[in-house]
C-alpha positions as CSV (number, residue, x, y, z in Angstrom):
1,M,33.5,9.6,21.4
2,T,31.2,11.9,23.3
3,D,28.9,10.9,26.1
4,Q,26.1,13.1,24.8
5,P,22.7,11.4,24.4
6,T,21.2,11.2,20.9
7,T,18.5,13.5,20.1
8,E,16.6,10.7,18.2
9,N,13.2,9.9,19.9
10,T,12.4,6.3,19.8
11,S,9.2,6.5,21.8
12,T,6.0,5.4,20.0
13,G,3.7,7.7,21.8
14,E,3.9,10.3,19.0
15,F,2.3,7.6,16.7
16,L,-0.7,7.6,18.7
17,H,-1.6,11.2,17.7
18,P,-4.9,11.3,15.7
19,R,-3.1,12.3,12.6
20,Y,-1.9,8.6,12.4
21,W,-5.2,7.0,13.0
22,A,-5.9,6.3,9.4
23,T,-2.5,4.6,9.1
24,W,-3.3,2.3,12.2
25,V,-6.6,1.6,10.6
26,G,-5.0,0.6,7.3
27,I,-2.3,-1.6,9.1
28,G,-5.1,-3.3,11.0
29,A,-7.1,-4.0,7.8
30,L,-4.0,-5.4,6.1
31,R,-3.3,-7.6,9.2
32,L,-6.9,-9.0,8.9
33,L,-6.7,-9.5,5.2
34,S,-3.5,-11.5,5.6
35,L,-5.6,-14.1,7.6
36,L,-7.9,-14.8,4.7
37,P,-7.4,-17.8,2.4
38,I,-5.5,-17.2,-0.8
39,R,-8.6,-17.7,-3.0
40,I,-10.5,-15.0,-1.2
41,L,-7.4,-12.7,-1.6
42,F,-7.2,-13.3,-5.2
43,S,-11.0,-12.6,-5.6
44,I,-10.6,-9.4,-3.7
45,G,-7.6,-8.4,-5.9
46,K,-9.5,-9.2,-9.1
47,V,-12.5,-7.0,-7.9
48,L,-10.1,-4.1,-6.9
49,G,-8.2,-4.4,-10.2
50,K,-11.3,-4.2,-12.3
51,G,-12.7,-1.4,-10.2
52,L,-9.5,0.8,-10.5
53,H,-9.2,-0.2,-14.2
54,L,-12.6,1.6,-14.7
55,I,-12.0,4.4,-12.2
56,L,-8.5,5.5,-13.3
57,P,-8.2,5.6,-17.2
58,G,-5.2,7.9,-17.1
59,R,-3.2,5.4,-15.0
60,R,-4.4,2.6,-17.3
61,R,-3.0,4.5,-20.3
62,I,0.3,5.1,-18.6
63,A,0.6,1.4,-17.6
64,T,-0.2,0.4,-21.2
65,I,2.5,2.7,-22.7
66,N,5.0,1.4,-20.1
67,I,4.3,-2.3,-20.9
68,Q,4.6,-1.6,-24.7
69,R,7.9,0.0,-24.2
70,C,9.2,-2.7,-21.9
71,F,7.8,-5.6,-24.0
72,P,7.4,-4.4,-27.6
73,T,6.9,-8.0,-29.0
74,L,3.6,-8.5,-26.8
């Protein structure tokens, strides 16, 4: 074994760079959402699901094809 220090940087200072601020905001939003009651979370999920269903028709088509291939009897 060698006594050389590893070159891996384990400090968190680099994650305070402005490039990561959107990530920190997202983590904070998810932490706040985790405090909400389950009924409200289901309502938020329902609204997001319906909105994305309308906004992303290409993804909807891909999901439909995948479900048909995985479950042909549905």
